Each structure stands twice: as structure tokens, then as C-alpha cells.
C-alpha positions as CSV (number, residue, x, y, z in Angstrom):
1,M,-50.8,2.9,-168.9
2,T,-52.1,-0.6,-168.4
3,A,-53.1,-1.8,-164.9
4,D,-50.6,-4.6,-165.7
5,T,-47.7,-2.2,-165.5
6,S,-48.8,-1.1,-162.0
7,T,-49.1,-4.7,-160.8
8,Q,-45.8,-5.6,-162.4
9,F,-44.1,-2.6,-160.8
10,D,-45.5,-3.6,-157.4
11,S,-44.3,-7.2,-157.8
12,A,-40.8,-6.1,-158.8
13,I,-40.5,-3.7,-155.9
14,Q,-41.8,-6.3,-153.5
15,A,-39.1,-8.7,-154.6
16,C,-36.5,-6.0,-154.0
17,K,-38.0,-5.0,-150.7
18,D,-38.0,-8.6,-149.5
19,I,-34.3,-8.9,-150.2
20,F,-33.6,-5.5,-148.6
21,L,-35.4,-6.5,-145.4
22,A,-33.8,-9.9,-145.3
23,K,-30.4,-8.2,-145.6
24,M,-31.4,-5.7,-142.8
25,K,-31.9,-8.8,-140.6
26,D,-28.4,-10.0,-141.5
27,Y,-26.5,-6.7,-141.5
28,G,-28.7,-4.1,-139.7
29,A,-28.4,-0.6,-141.1
30,A,-24.7,-0.8,-141.8
31,W,-25.4,1.1,-145.0
32,R,-26.0,4.2,-142.9
33,V,-22.3,5.0,-142.9
34,L,-22.2,5.3,-146.7
35,R,-22.1,8.8,-148.2
36,P,-24.2,9.4,-151.3
37,E,-21.1,9.3,-153.5
38,S,-20.3,5.8,-152.2
39,L,-23.8,4.7,-153.0
40,T,-23.5,6.1,-156.5
41,D,-20.3,4.1,-156.9
42,Q,-22.1,0.9,-155.6
43,I,-24.8,1.4,-158.2
44,Y,-22.1,2.0,-160.8
45,I,-20.5,-1.3,-160.0
46,K,-23.9,-3.1,-160.4
47,A,-24.7,-1.4,-163.7
48,T,-21.2,-2.0,-165.1
49,R,-21.4,-5.7,-164.3
50,I,-24.8,-5.9,-166.0
51,R,-23.4,-4.2,-169.1
52,S,-20.4,-6.6,-169.0
53,I,-22.7,-9.6,-168.9
54,Q,-24.8,-8.2,-171.7
55,G,-21.7,-7.5,-173.8
56,K,-20.0,-10.8,-173.2
57,G,-23.1,-13.0,-173.2
58,T,-21.7,-15.0,-170.3
59,H,-20.8,-14.6,-166.7
60,L,-18.5,-16.5,-164.4
61,V,-20.2,-15.5,-161.1
62,V,-23.3,-17.6,-160.5
63,E,-25.7,-14.6,-160.4
64,D,-27.0,-13.1,-163.6
65,E,-28.4,-9.7,-164.3
66,W,-31.5,-10.1,-162.1
67,P,-29.9,-9.6,-158.7
68,E,-27.8,-6.7,-160.0
69,F,-31.0,-4.8,-161.1
70,I,-32.4,-5.5,-157.6
71,G,-29.2,-4.1,-156.1
72,I,-29.5,-1.0,-158.2
73,I,-33.1,-0.4,-157.0
74,N,-32.2,-1.0,-153.3
75,Y,-29.0,1.1,-153.4
76,A,-30.9,3.9,-155.1
77,I,-33.6,3.8,-152.4
78,I,-30.8,3.8,-149.7
79,A,-29.3,6.8,-151.5
80,L,-32.6,8.7,-151.3
81,I,-32.9,7.8,-147.6
82,Q,-29.3,9.0,-147.0
83,L,-30.0,12.2,-148.9
84,E,-32.8,12.9,-146.5
85,L,-31.2,11.8,-143.3
86,G,-27.5,12.2,-144.0
87,N,-25.0,9.5,-143.4
88,S,-24.4,8.3,-139.8
89,E,-22.1,6.1,-137.8
90,E,-25.2,4.9,-135.9
91,Q,-26.4,1.6,-137.3
92,N,-29.2,1.0,-134.9
93,M,-32.2,2.1,-136.9
94,N,-35.6,0.9,-136.2
95,P,-36.5,-1.7,-138.9
96,R,-40.1,-0.4,-139.1
97,L,-38.8,3.1,-139.7
98,V,-36.4,1.8,-142.4
99,E,-39.3,0.0,-144.0
100,Q,-41.4,3.2,-143.9
101,F,-38.6,5.1,-145.7
102,Y,-38.3,2.3,-148.2
103,D,-42.0,2.3,-148.9
104,K,-42.0,6.1,-149.2
105,Y,-39.4,6.2,-151.9
106,A,-40.7,3.2,-153.7
107,S,-44.1,4.9,-153.8
108,E,-42.6,8.2,-155.1
109,A,-40.8,6.2,-157.8
110,K,-44.0,4.5,-158.8
111,S,-45.9,7.8,-158.9
112,L,-43.2,9.3,-161.1
113,M,-43.3,6.2,-163.3
114,M,-47.0,6.3,-163.7
115,D,-46.9,10.0,-164.7
116,K,-44.1,9.4,-167.2
117,N,-45.8,6.2,-168.6
118,H,-48.9,8.3,-169.3
119,D,-46.9,10.9,-171.2
120,Y,-44.6,8.5,-173.0
121,D,-47.1,5.7,-173.7
122,E,-45.0,3.1,-172.1
123,A,-42.2,3.5,-174.7
124,W,-39.9,1.4,-172.4
125,R,-41.9,-1.7,-173.4
126,N,-40.3,-1.5,-176.8
127,M,-36.8,-0.9,-175.5
128,R,-34.0,-3.4,-175.1
129,I,-32.8,-4.3,-171.7
130,S,-29.3,-3.3,-172.8
131,S,-30.7,0.2,-173.5
132,L,-32.2,0.4,-170.1
133,T,-28.8,-0.5,-168.7
134,D,-27.1,2.2,-170.7
135,I,-29.6,4.8,-169.5
136,I,-28.9,3.8,-165.9
137,L,-25.2,4.2,-166.6
138,M,-25.8,7.6,-168.2
139,K,-27.8,8.6,-165.1
140,L,-25.0,7.5,-162.9
141,L,-22.4,9.5,-164.8
142,R,-24.7,12.5,-164.5
143,V,-25.0,12.0,-160.7
144,K,-21.2,11.6,-160.4
145,Q,-20.7,14.9,-162.3
146,I,-23.3,16.6,-160.0
147,E,-21.6,15.2,-157.0
148,D,-18.2,16.3,-158.3
149,N,-19.7,19.8,-158.7
150,K,-20.8,19.8,-155.1
151,G,-24.5,19.5,-156.1
152,E,-24.4,22.5,-158.4
153,T,-26.5,22.3,-161.5
154,F,-27.5,25.1,-164.0
155,V,-30.6,23.7,-165.7
156,S,-30.6,20.0,-164.8
157,E,-32.5,17.9,-162.4
158,G,-30.8,17.1,-159.1
159,V,-29.3,13.9,-157.8
160,D,-32.6,12.7,-156.3
161,A,-34.4,12.8,-159.7
162,N,-31.7,10.7,-161.2
163,Y,-31.9,8.1,-158.5
164,F,-35.7,7.9,-159.0
165,D,-35.1,7.4,-162.8
166,M,-32.6,4.6,-162.0
167,I,-35.1,2.9,-159.8
168,N,-37.7,3.0,-162.6
169,Y,-35.4,1.9,-165.4
170,A,-34.2,-1.0,-163.2
171,V,-37.8,-2.0,-162.5
172,F,-38.5,-1.9,-166.2
173,A,-35.6,-4.2,-166.7
174,L,-36.9,-6.6,-164.0
175,I,-40.3,-6.6,-165.7
176,K,-38.8,-7.3,-169.1
177,L,-36.6,-10.1,-167.7
178,S,-39.6,-11.6,-165.9
179,E,-41.6,-11.6,-169.1
180,L,-38.7,-13.3,-170.9
181,R,-38.5,-16.0,-168.3
182,T,-42.3,-16.7,-168.5
183,K,-42.0,-17.0,-172.3
184,K,-39.5,-19.8,-172.0
């Protein structure tokens, strides 16, 4: 893995975290009421919109794919937090504690990405952004099935592993989009 990937990952996550923390100032921790299934559906909405934009080649809403991939990352991190803490009606969560949780899961995602990048020789760099989107959608469908089965799996990874993969595939998409923007 190149040091560039590590730096690019950090930059993408920082952009996501900045938006996450700004929204925390606006809304607080209102997301604490969401059950994991609701978060899965939120991510599904984001991924479906990305796929629609990619398929149609146009979009009517001002925002393009970029903020949707950020939303996938942030909702997946929220889902991991909720898996650890459980959902709650209590919205008064210390912002520093929330940031610590954010950093914890972003760091775990990066560690996983670095290990997989070593083994797969950064194969994602030769993938299309549309393929990254499709893989995120597949991961979402897997999570929905696991959730519908009340968390039971026979040989598969759990829900958390799929959320980590979604984070990493969305980061890869942001990196690729960023590289496309700098080529223009």
C-alpha cells in the first residue's frame, strides 16, 4: 500500500468528520433514537440515489454523488456507535465523547482497509466508482438480510463487518472522485 492511500483515506475521513461534527452542532445527537435497521435504510437511500445518478448521468437535486458517499460513511459510523451503545431517546450526548466514538470507528475502518489493501494490492484503484456503489448496495442487502434474521448468520461476517466495508468502499469512491476532480 502506498503512503498516498493512507493520506487520502485520512483526508476523506476528515471531510466526513467535519460535516458530521457541524451537523452535531445543528441537530445534537438526534440520531441516537435510530435503530440499526433505520440506519441501514438511511444508507440504502444514499446508495440508491448514487446508483440512480450514475445510471441516468444526471441529477435534479443540486448535490451530486460526493455528499451521498459522505452520508454513507457517517451513517455507517453512527450505526457502529449504535451497535455498541444501543439506541436511546436521550439526545444529550457529550460532543467530545461522540467525537471519540467517531475516531475509534474511523480508525478501525482504516486499520481494516490497510490490512486488506496489503492483501489485495489496492485492487480498488482499478475499479469503477459504479462498482464500488454496487458493492455497497450488496453489503446493505446482506445487512438487511442479517437484520431480518435477527442477527443470525451461519458462516458470514456480522453486521458490523459489513458497515466497516461500506465505510471503506465509500472512502475509496471519495478518493477516486477527488482524483477525477483534480484531473479536470
